[in-house]
C-alpha positions in Angstrom: 80.4 103.2 110.1 83.0 105.7 108.7 84.9 105.6 112.0 85.1 101.9 111.9 86.7 101.9 108.5 89.1 104.6 109.5 90.1 102.5 112.5 91.1 99.7 110.0 94.0 101.9 108.8 95.5 103.0 112.1 98.7 101.8 113.7 98.3 99.3 116.5 98.4 100.8 120.0 101.4 99.0 121.2 103.5 100.2 118.3 102.4 103.8 118.7 102.8 104.0 122.4 106.5 103.3 122.0 106.8 106.3 119.7 104.5 108.9 121.2 102.5 108.8 124.5 98.7 109.3 124.4 97.5 112.8 125.2 94.9 115.3 124.0 95.4 115.7 120.3 95.2 119.4 120.2 94.6 119.7 116.5 94.3 123.3 115.3 93.3 122.9 111.7 96.9 122.6 110.6 98.8 119.7 109.2 101.1 118.9 112.2 102.5 115.5 113.0 102.5 115.4 116.8 98.8 116.3 117.5 97.6 114.2 114.6 99.5 111.2 115.7 98.4 111.8 119.3 94.8 111.9 118.2 95.1 108.5 116.4 96.8 107.0 119.5 93.9 108.2 121.7 91.4 106.7 119.2 93.2 103.3 119.1 93.6 103.2 122.9 90.1 104.2 123.9 88.0 103.3 120.8 86.6 106.8 120.8 87.7 109.3 118.2 88.6 112.7 119.6 86.1 115.3 118.4 88.9 117.5 117.0 90.3 114.5 115.0 86.9 113.6 113.7 86.5 117.2 112.5 90.0 117.4 111.1 89.7 114.2 109.0 86.4 115.4 107.4 87.5 118.9 106.8 88.6 119.2 103.1 90.2 122.5 103.7 92.2 121.4 106.7 93.3 118.3 104.7 94.5 120.3 101.8 98.2 120.9 101.7 100.2 122.5 98.9 101.8 119.8 96.7 105.6 120.1 96.6 108.8 119.0 95.0 110.5 116.5 97.3 113.2 115.5 94.9 114.0 116.4 91.3 111.7 113.6 90.1 109.5 113.0 93.1 106.5 115.1 94.2 104.1 115.0 97.1 100.5 115.1 95.7 98.5 113.7 98.7 96.6 115.3 101.5 97.5 115.8 105.1 96.7 112.4 106.6 97.3 110.2 103.5 100.2 110.4 101.1 100.4 110.1 97.4 103.6 110.3 95.5 104.2 111.3 91.8 107.5 110.0 90.4 108.2 111.7 87.1 110.1 111.4 83.9 110.0 113.0 80.5 108.4 109.8 79.1 105.6 109.7 81.7 105.0 109.3 85.4 104.2 106.8 88.1 101.7 107.5 90.9 101.9 105.7 94.2 98.4 105.3 95.8 95.1 106.7 94.7 93.6 108.3 97.9 89.8 108.2 98.1 86.6 110.2 97.4 87.1 113.9 96.8 90.6 113.7 97.9 91.4 111.9 94.7 90.1 114.9 92.8 92.4 117.0 95.0 95.3 114.7 94.0 94.6 115.3 90.3 94.4 119.1 90.9 97.8 118.9 92.8 99.4 117.1 89.8 98.2 119.8 87.5 99.2 122.7 89.8 102.8 121.4 89.7 102.8 121.8 86.0 102.3 118.1 85.0 99.5 116.7 82.9 97.7 113.9 84.7 97.2 112.2 81.3 101.0 111.5 81.4 100.6 109.2 84.4 101.4 105.8 82.8 101.2 103.6 85.9 99.4 103.7 89.3 100.7 101.3 91.9 98.7 100.8 95.1 100.2 99.7 98.4 97.1 97.8 99.7 93.3 97.5 99.4 92.2 99.8 102.2 89.8 102.6 101.1 92.2 105.5 101.8 94.8 104.0 99.4 92.6 102.2 96.8 89.3 104.0 97.0 90.1 106.5 94.2 91.0 103.9 91.6 87.7 104.1 89.7 88.0 107.9 89.4 91.6 107.7 88.3 90.7 105.1 85.6 88.1 107.5 84.3 90.2 110.6 84.4 93.6 109.3 83.3 94.7 108.3 79.8 93.1 105.1 78.4 96.4 103.2 78.4 97.2 103.8 82.1 97.9 100.6 84.0 96.9 99.9 87.6 99.0 97.5 89.7 98.7 95.7 93.0 99.4 92.2 94.4 96.8 89.5 93.8 95.8 89.6 97.5 95.5 93.4 97.4 93.1 93.3 94.4 91.0 90.8 96.4 91.1 92.9 99.5 90.2 96.1 97.6 87.2 94.3 96.0 86.0 93.1 99.3 86.4 96.5 101.0 84.7 98.2 98.1 81.6 96.0 98.6 81.5 96.4 102.3 78.5 98.1 103.9 80.7 100.1 106.2 82.3 102.3 103.6 81.6 101.1 100.0 83.5 102.6 97.1 83.6 102.0 93.3 86.3 99.6 92.3 87.9 98.6 89.0 88.6 95.2 87.6 92.1 93.8 88.4 94.7 95.0 85.9 98.4 94.3 86.6 99.0 91.7 89.3 102.4 92.3 90.9 104.8 89.5 92.0 107.4 89.8 94.8 110.5 91.5 93.5 108.9 92.4 90.2 110.1 95.5 88.4 107.5 97.4 86.4 108.0 100.5 84.3 105.6 103.4 83.6 106.9 106.0 81.2 110.5 106.4 82.1 110.1 105.3 85.8 111.0 101.8 87.0 109.6 100.8 90.3 110.2 97.5 92.2 107.5 95.8 94.2 108.1 93.8 97.4 105.4 91.8 99.0 105.3 92.9 102.6 102.3 91.3 104.3 101.1 92.1 107.8 99.3 95.4 107.7 97.1 93.5 105.3 98.2 90.2 103.7 98.2 91.8 100.3 100.4 94.8 101.2 103.2 95.7 98.9 106.0 98.2 99.3 107.9 99.9 96.6 111.5 100.9 95.8 112.6 103.4 93.2 115.3 106.0 92.5 115.0 109.7 93.4 117.4 112.4 92.3 118.8 115.4 94.1 121.0 117.2 91.8 124.0 114.9 91.0 123.0 112.5 93.7 120.7 109.5 93.3 119.1 107.8 96.3 117.1 104.5 96.5 113.8 105.5 98.1 111.2 103.2 99.6 107.5 103.5 100.4 106.5 101.1 103.1 103.0 99.8 102.2 101.7 99.2 105.6 102.9 100.9 108.8 101.2 98.9 111.5 99.0 96.1 112.6 95.2 96.3 112.3 92.3 93.9 112.2 94.6 91.2 113.5 93.3 87.7 112.7 95.9 85.7 114.6 99.6 85.1 115.3 100.3 84.3 111.6 99.5 87.9 110.6 101.7 89.4 113.2 104.5 87.0 112.3 104.2 88.0 108.7 104.4 91.7 109.7 107.6 91.1 111.7 109.1 89.2 108.8 108.3 92.1 106.5 109.8 94.7 108.8 112.9 92.7 109.1 113.1 92.3 105.3 112.8 96.0 104.8 115.4 96.7 107.4 117.8 94.4 105.6 117.1 96.3 102.3 118.6 99.3 104.0 121.8 97.4 104.7 122.5 95.1 101.9 122.3 94.7 98.1 123.6 96.6 95.1 121.3 99.6 95.8 120.5 99.7 99.5 117.5 101.8 100.6 118.4 105.3 101.9 115.1 107.0 102.6 111.4 106.5 103.3 108.6 108.3 101.4 105.8 107.3 103.7 102.1 106.5 103.1 101.1 108.6 106.1 103.2 111.7 106.6 102.4 112.2 110.3 104.1 108.9 111.1 107.5 110.3 110.2 107.2 114.0 110.8 107.0 114.6 107.1 105.0 117.9 107.2 107.8 119.4 109.4 110.6 117.9 107.4 109.2 119.0 104.1 108.9 122.6 105.4 112.7 122.6 105.6 112.9 122.1 101.9 112.0 125.8 101.5 114.9 126.9 103.7 117.5 124.6 102.2 120.6 126.2 100.8 123.0 124.8 98.2 125.1 122.1 99.8 122.8 121.5 102.7 121.8 117.9 103.4 118.4 116.9 102.1 115.9 116.9 105.0 114.1 113.8 103.7 117.2 111.6 103.5 117.1 110.2 107.0 118.3 106.6 107.0 118.9 106.6 110.8 115.3 107.8 111.4 113.9 105.2 108.9 115.8 102.4 110.7 114.6 103.6 114.0 111.0 103.6 112.9 111.4 100.0 111.6 113.0 98.9 114.9 110.1 100.5 116.8 107.5 98.7 114.6 109.3 95.4 115.1 109.5 95.8 118.8 105.8 96.7 119.1 104.8 93.8 116.9 106.8 91.3 118.9 104.9 92.4 122.0 101.7 92.0 120.1 102.7 88.6 119.0 102.9 87.4 122.6 99.3 88.6 123.2 98.0 86.9 120.0 99.7 83.7 120.9 98.1 83.7 124.3 94.7 84.4 122.8 95.0 81.5 120.4 
């Protein structure tokens, strides 16, 4: 049952095959993008999870990675296969995504190890209602300060409640709190974050834009809420996904504050473990290794191309 739920958060095979060919995953107990991505590709293609991937996902020690400072006000506090981002300010912080199970406890420990008080998290925004992103909300509500707000789209709240009650992988769920609308800006502490409805991965998926600082430079960052198609119910879902990807692509090109970088929900999809390692080697004046607009646009183009192929298949089926 657990494997079926994990399958619901994977990229669709057509999208992945355009990025990385299937092969033995070769996981070695380390957080490395290529073998992890290859393992997921094999799982999606064959329906059988590689033994090393199964072991890796369930290994708390292997999933544990040291939290780190990505920007002056943005920190990675997730685990290997699922991201969580802490956006900070002196007035309080915003957390993007809640993880699940004991990994949510690891998230809280990561926040504390960076020198922050988890009680200063004023707002938690969730990308969508799958267990790996929303499953930790009940624990966070218990552990964070009483006034902390929790925000998702209306559809995401409904999806999370349905998933929480599923027999496949149930999890405790909180009552809906803040219901986000498309384009809405919401502030937690001194951090303002803008929500964009980007349906397709699920119909309630939201993506988030916010500012990150690197010395004297400020960049508009973006967290894409859903990186692929899954549990496809028909052409309309695929069409919505394509429209969302096109919209995000446009946000990198137009507007008063165009998007310049992607802080992903799944690090292995963008090579984040390897890119973040370059932060330790960075010297004054070096470009920031996570500011990769060309790479972000390339990823969006690949997602769109794969989804357009999938759309033809769905239209033939229906």
